[in-house]
C-alpha positions in Angstrom: 2.3 -10.6 -4.8 4.4 -13.3 -5.8 2.6 -16.7 -6.6 3.9 -19.6 -6.7 4.5 -21.6 -10.6 2.3 -24.4 -11.3 2.4 -26.8 -14.2 -0.4 -26.1 -17.0 -1.1 -28.0 -19.7 -1.8 -26.8 -23.2 -4.6 -28.9 -24.9 -5.1 -29.0 -28.6 -7.7 -28.2 -30.0 -8.4 -25.6 -27.1 -12.1 -26.4 -25.6 -13.0 -28.2 -22.7 -16.9 -30.4 -22.2 -17.3 -30.8 -19.0 -20.3 -32.5 -19.5 -23.4 -31.9 -17.6 -25.8 -34.4 -15.3 -28.2 -36.8 -17.1 -31.3 -35.9 -18.4 -33.9 -38.1 -19.5 -36.3 -36.2 -22.8 -39.3 -37.7 -23.0 -40.5 -37.4 -26.3 -44.3 -38.7 -28.4 -44.1 -42.0 -30.5 -46.1 -42.3 -34.1 -49.1 -44.3 -32.3 -49.3 -41.9 -29.5 -47.2 -43.5 -26.5 -44.1 -42.1 -24.9 -40.5 -42.7 -25.1 -37.9 -42.1 -23.0 -34.4 -41.7 -23.1 -31.1 -41.0 -21.0 -28.7 -38.3 -22.2 -25.9 -36.7 -21.0 -25.4 -33.8 -23.2 -27.6 -30.9 -23.0 -26.0 -27.3 -22.6 -27.9 -23.9 -23.0 -26.4 -21.0 -24.9 -29.0 -17.8 -24.4 -32.2 -18.9 -25.2 -31.0 -21.9 -27.8 -30.3 -25.6 -25.8 -28.2 -27.8 -27.0 -29.4 -31.4 -27.3 -26.7 -34.1 -28.2 -28.1 -37.0 -29.4 -27.0 -40.2 -31.7 -29.0 -39.2 -35.3 -30.3 -42.3 -35.6 -32.2 -42.3 -32.7 -35.9 -43.0 -31.9 -35.5 -40.0 -29.8 -34.5 -38.0 -32.5 -36.9 -39.0 -34.9 -39.9 -37.9 -32.4 -38.1 -35.0 -31.9 -37.8 -34.0 -35.6 -41.1 -35.1 -36.6 -43.3 -33.4 -33.5 -41.2 -30.6 -32.6 -41.5 -31.0 -28.8 -39.4 -32.9 -25.6 -39.2 -32.8 -22.2 -36.2 -32.6 -20.8 -36.5 -34.5 -16.8 -33.9 -34.0 -14.6 -33.7 -37.2 -12.1 -32.7 -36.9 -8.6 -29.5 -39.1 -7.6 -31.5 -41.2 -5.8 -33.1 -42.1 -9.3 -29.7 -43.7 -10.8 -31.1 -47.6 -11.0 -33.8 -45.6 -13.1 -31.6 -44.1 -15.6 -29.4 -47.5 -15.4 -32.3 -49.5 -16.2 -32.8 -47.2 -19.9 -29.3 -47.2 -20.8 -29.6 -50.6 -23.4 -33.2 -49.7 -24.2 -34.1 -48.2 -27.0 -37.6 -47.3 -28.9 -37.0 -48.3 -32.5 -38.2 -51.2 -33.8 -36.2 -53.1 -35.2 -33.0 -52.3 -33.3 -30.2 -51.0 -36.0 -27.8 -53.4 -36.3 -24.7 -50.9 -34.7 -27.4 -50.9 -31.2 -28.4 -54.4 -31.8 -24.1 -55.3 -31.9 -23.5 -52.6 -28.1 -26.3 -54.8 -26.6 -29.7 -52.5 -27.2 -32.9 -54.1 -26.9 -36.1 -52.7 -27.6 -38.9 -51.2 -25.1 -41.9 -49.6 -25.8 -42.7 -48.9 -22.2 -39.6 -47.1 -20.8 -41.2 -45.2 -18.6 -42.8 -48.4 -16.4 -39.4 -50.4 -17.1 -37.3 -47.7 -15.3 -40.4 -47.6 -12.4 -40.6 -43.3 -13.2 -44.4 -42.1 -13.4 -45.3 -40.6 -16.6 -47.7 -37.3 -16.3 -49.1 -35.3 -18.3 -47.2 -31.8 -19.6 -48.7 -28.4 -18.9 -47.5 -27.2 -22.9 -46.6 -29.7 -24.9 -47.5 -33.5 -26.0 -44.2 -35.6 -24.4 -44.9 -36.4 -20.8 -43.3 -35.7 -18.1 -41.4 -37.6 -15.3 -43.3 -37.0 -12.1 -40.8 -36.8 -9.8 -38.1 -35.1 -11.5 -36.6 -31.9 -10.4 -36.8 -29.8 -12.9 -38.1 -30.5 -16.2 -37.7 -28.1 -19.7 -40.1 -28.3 -22.6 -38.4 -28.0 -25.7 -40.2 -27.0 -29.1 -38.8 -26.6 -32.6 -35.8 -28.1 -33.1 -33.0 -27.6 -35.5 -30.3 -29.9 -36.4 -26.9 -28.6 -36.7 -24.8 -29.6 -39.9 
């Protein structure tokens, strides 16, 4: 069988990342309150979940401190809730880098997003009540 030729492009380096759906990652702050943050870099290699997080974020700080988080997959109908979290941080004070990009501190992110936090079964971090899927994350390891 003869196929017509097709144009191809060789990329350098030879990798391609398609991205993933938005994940809302919930963690526990030092005072026991919940933190909720959107992220779009989560993927699995075997039994390991790889999270692409800003190393200076409150979420990363909480994850390293507690070793626990919940990865919540919101539905497409919740895009407005995710958008309300986009420029919020649990860090107080807000870093200069984030402040220059328009971020503001917010402690009550579930409420601001209009989402309902409910207790998780196996970790302290709450889960989003209406999330289509939820994974509990434990024992983080920093890359690099």
